[in-house]
C-alpha positions as CSV (number, residue, x, y, z in Angstrom):
1,M,-19.5,17.8,-4.5
2,V,-19.4,18.7,-8.2
3,D,-21.3,16.2,-10.4
4,Q,-18.9,14.7,-12.9
5,P,-19.0,11.8,-15.3
6,K,-17.7,8.4,-14.3
7,I,-16.9,5.4,-16.4
8,K,-17.5,1.8,-15.3
9,L,-14.4,-0.3,-15.9
10,N,-14.7,-3.9,-17.1
11,N,-14.5,-5.2,-13.5
12,G,-17.2,-2.9,-12.2
13,V,-15.0,-0.3,-10.6
14,E,-16.0,3.3,-11.4
15,I,-13.3,5.8,-12.4
16,P,-13.9,9.6,-12.5
17,A,-13.5,10.5,-16.2
18,L,-11.6,13.7,-15.4
19,G,-8.4,13.4,-13.4
20,L,-5.4,15.6,-12.5
21,G,-2.1,14.6,-14.2
22,T,1.1,15.0,-12.2
23,W,3.8,14.3,-14.8
24,Q,6.6,17.0,-14.8
25,S,5.0,18.6,-11.7
26,K,7.8,19.6,-9.4
27,P,7.6,17.9,-6.0
28,E,7.1,21.2,-4.0
29,E,4.4,22.3,-6.5
30,V,2.5,19.0,-6.7
31,I,1.7,19.0,-3.0
32,H,-0.3,22.2,-3.4
33,A,-1.7,21.2,-6.8
34,V,-3.1,17.9,-5.4
35,E,-4.4,19.5,-2.2
36,Y,-6.1,22.3,-4.1
37,S,-7.6,20.1,-6.8
38,L,-9.2,17.8,-4.3
39,K,-10.2,20.3,-1.5
40,E,-11.2,23.4,-3.5
41,V,-12.1,22.3,-7.0
42,G,-13.7,18.9,-6.8
43,Y,-11.3,16.5,-8.5
44,R,-11.6,13.0,-7.3
45,H,-9.0,11.3,-9.5
46,I,-5.2,11.7,-9.3
47,D,-2.9,10.2,-11.8
48,C,0.7,9.6,-10.8
49,A,3.7,7.3,-11.4
50,W,6.8,6.1,-9.7
51,A,8.9,7.5,-12.6
52,Y,7.6,11.0,-12.0
53,A,9.7,11.1,-8.8
54,N,7.0,12.9,-6.9
55,E,4.8,10.2,-5.4
56,K,5.6,11.2,-1.8
57,E,4.5,14.7,-2.4
58,V,1.3,13.5,-4.2
59,G,0.5,11.5,-1.1
60,E,1.1,14.6,1.1
61,G,-1.3,16.6,-1.0
62,I,-3.9,13.9,-0.7
63,R,-3.5,13.9,3.1
64,R,-3.6,17.7,3.4
65,S,-6.8,17.8,1.3
66,G,-8.8,16.2,4.1
67,V,-10.9,14.3,1.5
68,P,-11.6,10.7,2.7
69,R,-9.4,8.1,0.9
70,E,-12.4,6.1,-0.3
71,E,-13.6,9.2,-2.3
72,I,-10.3,9.5,-4.3
73,F,-9.3,7.4,-7.3
74,V,-5.5,7.1,-7.3
75,T,-3.5,5.7,-10.1
76,S,0.2,4.9,-10.3
77,K,2.4,3.0,-12.7
78,L,5.1,0.3,-12.9
79,W,8.3,1.6,-14.4
80,S,10.2,-0.2,-17.1
81,T,13.2,-1.3,-15.0
82,R,10.8,-3.0,-12.5
83,H,8.9,-5.5,-14.7
84,N,10.8,-8.4,-13.0
85,N,9.4,-7.6,-9.5
86,V,5.9,-6.0,-9.8
87,E,4.9,-6.5,-6.2
88,K,8.0,-4.9,-4.8
89,A,7.6,-1.9,-7.1
90,L,3.9,-1.6,-6.1
91,D,4.8,-1.7,-2.4
92,E,7.3,1.1,-2.9
93,S,4.7,3.3,-4.6
94,L,2.2,2.5,-1.8
95,A,4.8,3.5,0.8
96,N,5.6,6.7,-1.1
97,L,2.0,7.6,-1.3
98,G,1.2,6.6,2.2
99,L,-1.7,4.4,1.0
100,E,-2.8,0.9,1.7
101,Y,-4.1,0.2,-1.8
102,L,-4.2,1.8,-5.3
103,D,-7.4,2.2,-7.4
104,L,-5.5,1.5,-10.6
105,Y,-2.0,0.3,-11.4
106,L,-0.6,0.5,-14.9
107,V,2.3,-1.0,-16.8
108,H,3.9,2.4,-17.7
109,W,5.5,1.2,-21.0
110,P,5.4,-2.3,-22.5
111,V,9.2,-2.5,-22.5
112,H,11.4,-4.1,-19.9
113,L,14.7,-2.3,-19.2
114,N,17.6,-4.0,-17.6
115,P,17.1,-3.7,-13.8
116,D,20.8,-4.2,-13.3
117,G,21.9,-1.7,-15.9
118,N,23.9,1.5,-15.5
119,H,20.9,3.7,-14.4
120,P,17.9,3.0,-12.2
121,N,15.4,4.6,-14.6
122,I,17.0,4.7,-18.1
123,P,19.9,2.2,-18.4
124,T,21.8,2.4,-21.6
125,K,24.0,0.2,-23.7
126,P,27.6,1.2,-24.7
127,D,26.2,2.6,-28.0
128,G,23.8,4.9,-26.0
129,T,20.6,3.1,-26.8
130,R,18.2,2.0,-24.1
131,D,19.2,-1.3,-22.4
132,V,16.1,-3.4,-23.2
133,V,15.8,-7.0,-21.9
134,E,15.1,-8.6,-25.3
135,D,13.9,-12.0,-24.2
136,W,11.2,-10.7,-21.9
137,H,7.6,-11.1,-23.0
138,I,4.8,-8.7,-21.8
139,R,2.9,-11.6,-20.5
140,Q,5.5,-12.2,-17.8
141,T,4.8,-8.7,-16.5
142,W,1.1,-9.1,-16.7
143,E,1.1,-12.3,-14.7
144,Q,2.6,-10.4,-11.8
145,M,0.1,-7.5,-12.3
146,E,-2.7,-10.1,-12.1
147,A,-1.2,-11.5,-8.9
148,V,-1.2,-8.1,-7.0
149,Y,-4.7,-7.5,-8.3
150,K,-5.9,-10.9,-6.9
151,K,-4.3,-10.0,-3.6
152,G,-6.4,-6.9,-3.3
153,K,-3.5,-4.5,-3.4
154,V,-5.1,-2.7,-6.4
155,R,-8.7,-2.3,-7.4
156,A,-8.0,-2.5,-11.1
157,I,-5.0,-3.1,-13.4
158,G,-4.2,-1.8,-16.9
159,V,-1.6,-0.7,-19.3
160,S,-0.2,2.4,-20.8
161,N,1.3,3.2,-24.2
162,C,0.2,-0.1,-25.6
163,S,-0.8,-0.5,-29.3
164,E,-3.1,-3.1,-30.8
165,K,0.0,-5.1,-31.7
166,I,1.2,-5.3,-28.1
167,L,-2.3,-6.1,-26.8
168,E,-2.6,-8.9,-29.3
169,Q,0.5,-10.4,-27.7
170,L,-0.8,-9.9,-24.2
171,L,-4.6,-10.7,-24.3
172,P,-4.3,-14.4,-25.3
173,H,-2.4,-15.0,-22.0
174,A,-4.4,-12.7,-19.8
175,T,-6.9,-14.0,-17.2
176,V,-7.7,-10.4,-16.3
177,V,-8.3,-8.1,-19.3
178,P,-6.6,-4.7,-18.8
179,A,-9.2,-2.1,-17.5
180,V,-7.6,0.8,-19.3
181,D,-4.9,1.8,-21.8
182,Q,-3.4,5.2,-21.1
183,L,-2.2,6.9,-24.3
184,E,-1.2,10.2,-25.8
185,I,-4.6,11.1,-27.1
186,H,-5.6,14.6,-28.2
187,L,-6.9,16.6,-31.1
188,Y,-3.7,16.0,-33.2
189,N,-3.2,12.4,-32.2
190,P,-6.8,11.0,-31.7
191,Q,-5.8,7.3,-32.5
192,H,-9.4,6.6,-33.6
193,E,-8.7,3.0,-34.8
194,L,-6.8,2.0,-31.7
195,C,-9.5,3.5,-29.4
196,A,-12.2,1.6,-31.3
197,Y,-10.2,-1.6,-30.9
198,L,-9.8,-0.9,-27.1
199,Q,-13.5,-0.3,-26.7
200,S,-14.3,-3.5,-28.6
201,K,-12.2,-5.3,-25.9
202,G,-13.8,-3.6,-23.0
203,I,-10.7,-1.5,-22.3
204,V,-11.2,2.2,-21.5
205,P,-8.9,4.7,-23.3
206,Q,-7.3,7.3,-21.1
207,A,-5.8,10.5,-22.6
208,Y,-2.6,12.0,-21.3
209,S,-1.2,15.3,-22.7
210,P,-4.7,16.2,-23.9
211,L,-3.6,19.8,-24.5
212,G,-0.4,18.7,-26.4
213,S,2.0,18.4,-23.4
214,T,4.6,21.1,-22.6
215,G,3.4,24.6,-23.5
216,S,-0.1,23.4,-24.5
217,P,0.4,23.9,-28.2
218,L,-3.1,22.7,-29.1
219,L,-4.5,25.9,-27.6
220,Q,-3.5,27.6,-30.9
221,D,-5.7,25.3,-33.1
222,E,-8.0,27.3,-35.2
223,R,-10.8,24.7,-35.4
224,A,-11.0,24.1,-31.7
225,S,-10.8,27.9,-31.0
226,A,-13.6,28.6,-33.5
227,I,-15.9,26.0,-31.8
228,A,-14.9,27.4,-28.4
229,Q,-15.9,31.0,-29.5
230,R,-19.2,29.8,-30.9
231,H,-20.1,28.2,-27.5
232,N,-18.6,31.0,-25.3
233,L,-16.0,28.5,-24.1
234,Q,-12.2,28.5,-23.9
235,T,-10.2,26.5,-26.4
236,A,-8.9,24.3,-23.5
237,D,-12.5,23.5,-22.5
238,V,-13.2,22.2,-26.0
239,L,-10.0,20.1,-26.2
240,L,-10.8,18.5,-22.9
241,G,-14.6,18.2,-23.4
242,Y,-14.0,16.6,-26.8
243,I,-12.2,13.7,-25.1
244,L,-14.8,13.3,-22.4
245,A,-17.6,13.3,-25.0
246,K,-15.9,10.3,-26.7
247,G,-16.2,8.3,-23.4
248,Y,-12.5,8.4,-22.6
249,V,-10.8,9.4,-19.3
250,V,-8.9,12.7,-19.7
251,L,-5.9,13.8,-17.5
252,P,-5.0,17.4,-17.8
253,K,-1.9,18.4,-15.9
254,S,-1.3,21.7,-14.1
255,V,0.2,23.1,-10.9
256,T,-1.4,26.6,-11.3
257,P,-4.6,26.9,-9.1
258,S,-6.5,29.0,-11.7
259,R,-5.7,26.6,-14.5
260,I,-6.5,23.5,-12.4
261,A,-9.9,25.0,-11.7
262,A,-10.5,26.2,-15.2
263,N,-9.6,22.8,-16.7
264,F,-12.0,21.1,-14.4
265,K,-15.0,23.4,-14.8
266,G,-14.4,24.1,-18.5
267,A,-14.1,20.4,-19.4
268,L,-17.4,19.6,-17.7
269,A,-19.1,22.6,-19.4
270,A,-17.8,21.6,-22.8
271,H,-18.8,18.0,-22.3
272,K,-22.4,19.2,-21.8
273,T,-22.3,21.7,-24.6
274,L,-20.4,20.2,-27.6
275,T,-22.7,19.0,-30.3
276,K,-22.4,15.8,-32.4
277,E,-21.4,18.1,-35.3
278,D,-18.6,19.7,-33.2
279,I,-17.2,16.2,-32.4
280,E,-17.3,15.2,-36.0
281,Q,-15.4,18.3,-37.0
282,L,-12.8,17.8,-34.3
283,D,-12.4,14.1,-35.3
284,K,-11.2,15.2,-38.8
285,V,-8.6,17.7,-37.7
286,A,-5.6,15.3,-37.4
287,A,-6.4,13.6,-40.7
288,A,-6.5,16.9,-42.5
289,G,-2.7,17.3,-42.1
290,K,-2.2,18.0,-38.4
291,Q,-1.4,14.5,-37.1
292,K,1.3,14.8,-34.6
293,R,2.7,13.1,-31.5
294,F,4.6,15.1,-28.8
295,I,5.7,12.1,-26.6
296,M,8.1,9.8,-28.4
297,P,10.9,8.3,-26.1
298,P,13.6,6.7,-28.1
299,W,12.7,3.1,-27.4
300,P,14.8,0.7,-29.7
301,V,11.7,-1.5,-30.1
302,D,8.7,-1.5,-32.4
303,L,5.8,-0.4,-30.2
304,G,3.4,-1.1,-33.0
305,F,2.0,2.5,-33.4
306,R,1.2,3.4,-36.9
307,D,1.9,7.1,-36.4
308,W,5.3,7.0,-34.7
309,P,7.5,8.9,-37.2
310,G,11.1,8.1,-37.5
311,H,10.8,4.9,-35.6
312,T,13.0,2.0,-36.6
313,P,11.2,-1.3,-35.8
314,L,12.9,-4.4,-34.6
315,N,11.4,-7.8,-34.9
316,M,11.2,-8.8,-31.2
317,H,8.7,-9.5,-28.5
318,I,8.4,-6.8,-25.8
């Protein structure tokens, strides 16, 4: 098996630092992507979610790979309409995946949407805005997350898309500190201050959309490309290795076998090759005028991120 970095979470569980993302992977494609990544390439970490609508196919890919369950780290996520019944949502994800437990279960977004609204995923109000349950506090969700963790249905629990502001609302009430916070982290949205805060609390940052999401726009970055050329690497290798070098988990997504393999091998190669000076140069790219987010759902709530342009904050708990 390919030697790859692992990170020890705050409860002692080890997570492979390089995982396969499955967001926007079509069901018929993700079966083969998961099977190939595990069986042929060496991935041992699969990141999925109920809201991606492909959990059953992810589970089928895991089974077809023939890799023993205990060797695979599987993550799924609690969708926003399901904060009022975490265990039921978890049980559905387990059934979809055909698994008896998850290695990591995350709160997908720190916003509770009306579970009795006009849509199972994105209920809306008459004015078209998302139908948020405004008197719900994140601690009510987290209490249930802690309960399924203590039952042994998941090996670790964490959050996703949570700012320091949200975590400051959650942590005083937590008996189990979140193991990770999965965020949009990449060259143009490095979130240096938030990641430093997370690490000070023993929470591991996880990077989704590390190449800039749809179309991988960060592959055109001149600084990353120059560093790649200097080390005889690909630009994608540098973008992924940069995140690994910072001690974060990185989750590139692809359904193309050649790209799945290249992301894995290239990220590990760059992780070993990038110098301290390379990392320092890459750390400065966003602040030099390229700061940009690609994933900004229209939540009618202040998520507390400092770099969420065009967002209208509301004074409410979430």
